[in-house]
C-alpha positions in Angstrom: 0.0 0.1 0.0 1.2 3.5 -0.9 -0.4 6.7 0.2 -0.8 9.4 -2.4 -2.4 12.6 -3.2 -3.7 14.2 -6.4 -4.8 18.0 -6.9 -8.4 18.4 -8.0 -9.8 21.7 -9.3 -12.6 23.4 -7.5 -14.0 26.9 -7.9 -11.9 28.0 -4.8 -8.8 26.5 -6.0 -6.8 23.3 -6.1 -7.6 20.8 -3.2 -5.6 17.8 -2.5 -7.5 14.4 -2.4 -5.8 11.7 -0.7 -5.8 8.1 -2.0 -4.1 4.7 -1.3 -2.7 2.6 -4.1 -2.3 -1.1 -4.0 -0.5 -3.2 -6.4 1.8 -2.4 -9.4 1.3 1.1 -11.1 1.6 -0.7 -14.5 -1.0 -3.3 -13.8 -3.2 -4.1 -16.8 -6.5 -3.6 -14.7 -7.5 -0.9 -12.3 -10.1 -1.0 -9.7 -11.4 2.1 -7.9 -13.1 1.6 -4.4 -15.0 4.7 -3.3 -16.4 4.9 0.4 -19.8 5.8 2.0 -20.7 9.3 3.1 -19.0 9.6 6.3 -16.2 7.1 5.9 -12.8 7.0 4.1 -10.8 4.9 1.7 -9.0 2.7 4.3 -12.4 1.0 4.7 -11.4 -1.1 1.7 -7.9 -2.3 3.0 -9.1 -5.9 3.2 -10.7 -6.1 -0.1 -7.8 -4.0 -1.8 -5.4 -6.6 -0.3 -7.5 -9.4 -1.9 -7.9 -7.8 -5.3 -4.3 -6.6 -5.8 -3.0 -10.1 -4.9 -3.5 -10.6 -8.6 -0.4 -9.0 -10.0 -2.5 -7.9 -13.1 -4.7 -5.6 -10.9 -4.0 -2.5 -8.9 -6.5 -0.8 -6.6 -7.1 3.0 -5.9 -9.0 3.9 -2.6 -9.6 7.5 -2.5 -10.7 9.5 0.4 -13.4 11.8 -1.1 -12.8 15.5 -0.4 -14.0 16.4 3.2 -13.0 12.9 4.5 -10.1 11.1 5.7 -6.7 12.7 4.8 -8.3 14.8 2.0 -8.6 18.5 2.3 -11.9 20.1 3.3 -13.8 22.7 1.2 -14.4 26.2 2.1 -17.5 26.3 -0.1 -19.7 23.6 1.4 -21.9 23.4 -1.6 -19.0 21.7 -3.3 -19.8 18.4 -1.4 -22.0 17.4 -4.2 -22.0 14.5 -6.8 -21.2 16.3 -10.1 -18.0 17.5 -8.3 -17.2 14.1 -6.9 -17.5 12.7 -10.4 -15.0 15.6 -11.6 -12.5 14.6 -8.8 -12.8 11.0 -9.7 -12.1 11.8 -13.3 -8.9 13.6 -12.2 -7.8 10.6 -10.2 -8.3 8.4 -13.1 -6.2 10.8 -15.5 -3.5 10.9 -12.9 -3.0 7.3 -12.9 -3.4 6.6 -16.7 -6.6 4.5 -16.4 -8.7 4.2 -19.5 -11.0 1.6 -18.2 -11.7 0.7 -14.7 -13.7 -1.6 -12.4 -15.7 0.4 -9.8 -16.6 -0.7 -6.3 -18.8 1.9 -4.3 -20.3 1.6 -0.9 -23.4 3.8 -0.4 -22.4 7.2 -1.5 -19.4 5.7 -3.5 -22.0 3.3 -5.2 -24.2 6.5 -6.3 -21.1 8.1 -7.6 -20.3 5.0 -9.5 -24.0 4.9 -10.8 -23.7 8.4 -12.1 -20.3 7.8 -13.9 -21.6 4.5 -15.3 -24.8 6.3 -16.7 -22.8 8.9 -18.5 -21.9 8.4 -22.3 -18.4 7.5 -22.9 -17.5 6.5 -19.3 -14.6 4.3 -18.4 -16.3 1.7 -16.2 -16.0 -1.9 -17.2 -17.7 -3.7 -14.3 -19.7 -2.0 -11.4 -20.0 -3.2 -7.8 -22.6 -1.4 -5.9 -22.7 -2.0 -2.1 -26.0 -1.4 -0.4 -27.5 1.3 -2.4 -29.9 1.7 -5.3 -31.7 4.0 -7.7 -34.5 4.4 -5.2 -33.3 5.5 -1.9 -35.9 5.5 0.8 -36.2 8.7 2.9 -36.5 6.9 6.2 -32.8 5.5 5.7 -31.5 8.9 4.9 -33.3 10.3 8.0 -31.5 8.0 10.2 -28.1 8.8 8.7 -29.1 12.6 9.1 -29.4 12.2 12.8 -25.8 11.8 13.3 -23.9 13.1 10.2 -23.8 16.7 11.5 -22.3 15.7 14.8 -18.8 16.8 15.5 -18.0 14.9 18.9 -14.8 15.5 20.7 -13.1 12.1 22.1 -10.5 12.4 24.9 -8.9 9.3 23.6 -8.8 6.5 20.9 -10.9 3.9 23.3 -13.7 6.5 23.6 -13.8 7.0 19.9 -13.8 3.2 19.3 -16.8 2.9 21.4 -18.7 5.6 19.5 -17.7 4.2 16.2 -19.1 0.7 17.2 -22.3 2.3 17.9 -22.3 4.2 14.5 -21.3 1.1 12.5 -23.3 -1.6 14.3 -25.4 -2.1 11.1 -22.3 -2.8 9.0 -22.1 -6.4 10.2 -19.2 -8.5 11.3 -15.5 -7.7 10.4 -12.3 -9.4 11.6 -11.3 -7.9 14.9 -7.7 -7.2 13.9 -9.1 -4.7 11.4 -11.0 -2.7 14.0 -8.4 -0.5 15.6 -6.6 0.5 12.3 -10.1 1.5 11.1 -10.6 3.7 14.2 -7.4 5.4 13.6 -8.2 6.0 10.0 -11.5 7.3 10.9 -10.3 9.9 13.5 -8.3 13.0 13.4 -6.5 15.3 16.0 -8.7 18.0 17.4 -7.3 21.3 16.0 -7.0 22.8 19.6 -5.1 19.6 20.8 -7.9 18.5 23.2 -8.3 15.0 21.9 -9.8 13.4 18.7 -12.5 14.2 16.3 -14.0 12.0 13.4 -12.2 12.3 10.2 -14.8 14.1 8.0 -16.2 17.7 7.6 -19.6 17.9 9.4 -20.7 20.2 6.8 -21.2 17.3 4.4 -24.6 17.3 6.2 -25.7 20.2 4.2 -26.5 18.0 1.3 -29.1 16.3 3.5 -30.9 19.5 4.2 -31.3 20.1 0.6 -33.2 16.9 0.1 -37.0 17.2 0.2 -38.2 15.6 3.3 -40.4 12.4 3.2 -39.6 11.8 -0.3 -37.4 9.0 -1.7 -34.4 9.9 -4.1 -35.4 8.5 -7.5 -32.6 7.7 -9.8 -34.3 5.1 -12.0 -33.8 7.2 -15.2 -30.0 6.8 -14.6 -30.1 3.1 -13.7 -31.8 2.5 -17.1 -28.9 4.0 -18.9 -26.4 1.6 -17.4 -25.1 -1.0 -19.8 -22.2 -2.7 -18.0 -22.4 -5.8 -15.8 -23.4 -4.9 -12.4 -23.0 -6.8 -8.8 -25.3 -5.5 -6.2 -24.3 -6.3 -2.4 -27.2 -5.9 -0.3 -27.4 -6.0 3.4 -30.3 -8.4 4.5 -31.3 -5.8 7.1 -30.8 -2.7 5.0 -32.9 0.4 5.3 -31.2 2.0 2.3 -31.6 -0.7 -0.3 -35.0 -2.5 0.3 -35.3 -6.1 -1.1 -37.9 -4.9 -3.7 -35.6 -2.3 -5.0 -32.7 -4.7 -5.4 -35.2 -7.1 -7.3 -36.2 -4.3 -9.6 -32.6 -3.4 -10.3 -32.0 -7.1 -11.3 -35.2 -7.2 -13.5 -34.4 -3.8 -15.3 -30.6 -4.0 -15.4 -28.8 -6.1 -18.1 -26.5 -8.5 -16.4 -27.2 -7.5 -12.9 -26.6 -9.9 -10.1 -27.7 -9.4 -6.4 -25.8 -11.0 -3.5 -27.3 -10.7 0.0 -25.3 -10.5 3.3 -27.6 -12.1 5.9 -26.0 -10.6 9.1 -25.6 -7.0 8.0 -27.7 -3.9 7.3 -26.4 -0.8 5.8 -23.7 -1.2 4.7 -21.7 -4.5 4.6 -18.1 -3.9 5.4 -16.8 -6.1 2.6 -14.0 -7.3 4.8 -14.8 -11.0 5.6 -13.9 -13.8 3.1 -17.5 -14.6 2.3 -18.2 -11.1 1.4 -15.2 -10.4 -0.5 -15.3 -13.5 -2.7 -18.3 -12.5 -4.7 -16.6 -9.2 -5.5 -13.2 -10.7 -6.5 -15.0 -13.4 -8.5 -17.2 -10.9 -10.2 -14.3 -8.4 -11.1 -12.1 -11.4 -12.3 -14.9 -12.0 -14.9 -16.1 -15.2 -13.5 -19.5 -13.8 -11.9 
């Protein structure tokens, strides 16, 4: 694993977007893994290790602006999908990737959906982890109850307990992965008083712009996707209902659905049984 940054252009100037790179830079195949709303690219360490074990494949795991090691925006309206798509395009151009496989969890899955629905896009295969083209308001409202919080933790153990509560719906993960995740998910408090979560609380502004009590309907985008798609669904998910996943499979060419029985929104993709379908699909066997 190598940690890198790439400058992405926004109206306020260039911002540094951090990412981790796994595998050889000259590998024939590139996989981009994009995280959820309040998360960061290190969530994909286990999957990136598994994917890059094939010497023909490298993996890029960005921290979307405002998260992880990436810079925050002064103009908070810039935390939006069209700008995220442009940032990812810059990442691909930096790494010379003309075609890519895409793995996206929640927000990262929606960014992948937007890209895959765009004419001339570079996506070869798309993995969407627990999100779909119809997003229920109830699930968004649950996330909205905590996304704007900016808690202060006196130490890493306290942060660990709070993150356990936040991610309880994600399902099981290997215990040895937990503390590295906690470290990657926190940042030093600017005043040196302890730790805070590693994201800009202002990303919550996007939730305030969504009409309340209405689902987000992106079926028109889904109907434009022509590449093979693997959908991972947490069996207890409140962001990807079973009926939406079934409709994705009915309407999408070559769409497969795999359900994770012991998770809600959104499966970690860290256990062997969760990673195997992704690796198999991106290898071309699924």
